[in-house]
Backbone as a ProteinNet text record, in pm:
[ID]
protein_1_A
[PRIMARY]
XXXXXXXXXXXXXXXXXXXXXXXXXXXXXXXXXXXXXXXXXXXXXXXXXXXXXXXXXXXXXXXXXXXXXXXXX
[TERTIARY]
1393	1238.7	1202.9	1079.8	1023.8	909.3	793.3	747.8	636.2	523.1	409.7	349.8	280.6	203.8	115.6	-15.6	-109.3	-284	-316.7	-436.6	-511.3	-613.8	-674.7	-776.6	-844.6	-884.1	-824.2	-719.3	-674.3	-609.5	-592.1	-526.2	-687.8	-807.6	-897.5	-939.1	-909.7	-982.7	-920	-783.2	-680.1	-693.9	-855	-871.1	-784.5	-723.8	-624.6	-751.1	-682.2	-761.9	-756	-847.1	-841.5	-797	-792.7	-839.1	-709.3	-612.5	-456.6	-338	-403.3	-337.9	-380.4	-443.3	-438.7	-355.1	-322.1	-275.9	-103.7	-84.4	44.8	60.4	-36.2	-1.4	86	-1.2	-26.2	109	161.3	265.7	423.7	363.9	479.9	485.2	381.4	369.7	396.4	423.3	380.9	576.1	644	779	843.1	799	887.6	878.5	730.5	723.8	766.4	857.8	932.5	1039.5	1102	1210.9	1269.7	1173.2	1149.4	1192.1	1130.3	1116.7	1203.9	1284.2	1459.3	1526.3	1556.8	1605.9	1684.3	1493.8	1465.2	1456.4	1345.8	1307.6	1144.3	1087.1	967	942.7	800.2	794.5	667.9	636.7	500.1	450.9	291.8	187.3	125.8	119.8	6.3	-70.8	-172.2	-309	-447.1	-449.7	-563.8	-730.5	-770.2	-912.1	-980.6	-1144	-1230.4	-1238.5	-1285.9	-1336.7	-1183	-1142	-1059.3	-983.7	-873	-741.2	-848.7	-956	-998.8	-958.5	-948.9	-898.3	-723.5	-668.5	-556.3	-502.8	-648.6	-599.2	-683.2	-772	-825.2	-695.8	-601.1	-501.3	-365.4	-376.8	-260.3	-287.3	-428.6	-431.3	-422.4	-340.8	-372.4	-249.7	-81.3	26.9	69.8	147.1	208.5	299	294.2	359.8	397.5	423.4	449.5	375.6	301.8	156.3	175	240.6	275.3	411.7	501.4	646.4	570.9	416.2	393	354.8	325.7	265	180	51.5	-12.5	-56.2	-80.9	-90.5	-259.9
356.7	380.1	442.2	414.9	443.3	539.2	641.1	710.7	741.9	686.5	695.7	793.3	864.1	977	971.9	939.2	932.1	986.4	1077.9	1152.1	1073.7	995.8	965.4	1049.7	1097.5	1229.9	1298.3	1360.8	1405.9	1342.6	1208	1107.4	1164.1	1117.2	1072.5	1220.9	1327.2	1460.2	1429.8	1392.1	1441.7	1329	1234.2	1160.6	1023.8	987.7	915.2	718.5	643.3	482	419.2	421.6	367.7	219.7	132.6	48.6	2.6	35.2	45.7	128.7	245.3	261.3	254.9	179.8	156.1	24	-87.7	-208.8	-171.5	-57.7	-29.7	63	123.2	168.5	93.9	-20.7	-174.7	-230.7	-287.6	-300.1	-251.4	-100.7	-41.1	-106.6	-48.8	-87.7	-130.3	-336.5	-479.7	-465.6	-388.5	-437.7	-320.6	-238.3	-140.7	-285.4	-302.9	-361.7	-499.8	-589.6	-701.5	-643.3	-536.7	-472.5	-486.3	-413.1	-364	-504.9	-623.8	-720.4	-772.3	-801.6	-833.7	-763.9	-647.5	-538.7	-583.5	-583	-547.1	-677.2	-715.5	-833.3	-830.5	-707	-647.6	-526.1	-493.1	-330.2	-312.1	-184.7	-124.1	-43.1	-10.6	14	89.1	245.3	286.4	328	345.4	397.7	432.5	531.7	593.5	522.5	623.4	470.3	562.7	528.4	590.9	482.9	453.8	410.7	393.6	566.9	581	462.4	417.1	280.7	166.2	164.2	19.8	-25.5	11	-84.4	-132	-36.7	-34.3	-158.3	-187.9	-273	-425.7	-400.9	-524.5	-576.1	-457.6	-526.8	-551.8	-500.6	-601.8	-715.5	-755.8	-865.3	-985.2	-948.6	-1062.4	-1066.2	-1002.1	-1038.6	-1072.6	-1197.7	-1258	-1194.4	-1164.5	-1083.3	-1172.7	-1154.6	-1211.9	-1145	-1114.9	-1008.4	-1059.5	-1161.1	-1205.9	-1095	-1000.6	-953.9	-800	-793.7	-631.7	-585.1	-443.5	-401.7	-298.2	-331	-232.8	-117.6	23.1	148.6	196.8
534.2	592.9	474.4	422.3	327.8	373.1	354.2	333.4	258.9	246.3	105.9	188.8	127	158.8	36.5	18.4	-146.6	-134.8	-194.9	-195.6	-319	-253.6	-344.4	-370.2	-331.8	-417.8	-509.3	-451.2	-577.2	-670.5	-689.4	-793	-837.5	-782.4	-881.1	-915.8	-892.6	-971.9	-1072.6	-1114.8	-1197.3	-1349.3	-1279.9	-1403.2	-1442.7	-1347.3	-1401.5	-1344.2	-1386.2	-1400.5	-1242.3	-1194.5	-1020.3	-1023.5	-1129.1	-1101	-1069.3	-1248	-1245.6	-1168.4	-1109.7	-1007.4	-894.1	-836.6	-763.6	-705.6	-793.8	-871.8	-831.3	-943	-913.1	-740.4	-754	-569.7	-478.3	-454.7	-408.9	-416.8	-566.7	-598.3	-528.2	-522.9	-447.1	-304.9	-249	-91.6	-63.9	-196.8	-122.4	-137.9	-210.7	-251.3	-101.9	-88.8	18.3	132.2	165.6	284.2	278.5	217.9	123.6	201.2	139.6	128.2	321	343.1	481.1	593.2	553	576.2	605	508.5	490.1	502.9	515.2	598.1	767.9	819.9	944.3	994.3	943	1008.7	1017.5	1051.8	1020.6	959.1	925.7	850.7	929.4	891.8	978.3	868.1	873.8	757	827.8	757.5	856.3	771.7	744.5	670.1	765	651.7	703.2	676.8	788.3	775.1	636	603.4	522	387.8	321.1	194.4	91.8	108.1	-34.5	-22.8	23.9	6.6	-7.5	30.3	16.4	-122.4	-233.7	-363	-354.9	-297.7	-262.5	-179.5	-65.4	49.8	-57.6	-130.9	-182.3	-314.7	-335.1	-423.7	-365.1	-221.9	-138.4	-112.2	-90.1	-44.6	-152.9	-253.9	-354.9	-379.4	-257.9	-294.8	-237.4	-240.3	-114	-50.9	110.1	172	323.6	414.3	509.5	648.4	612.9	705.7	869.1	920.7	1037.5	1071.6	957.5	1003.8	1026.5	944.1	916.6	1026.3	1116.6	1152.4	1149.1	1161.7	1033.1	1222.9	1138.3	1252.1	1135.6
[MASK]
+++++++++++++++++++++++++++++++++++++++++++++++++++++++++++++++++++++++++

């Protein structure tokens, strides 16, 4: 099981380039989901509400993932 907690507000205050960072975070999430699907046959994705993670979601939508095997909470 992998747990990833990200504070977008903290990251943006540190001056990181959000587009590049969102892409890297999305790639990391996608790789973790894919590994879980291979290992267990499914993956869980728990996300927060609000607009902070929207760019990460946009990046994730561009990555090929077996979404029918992902339970989003």
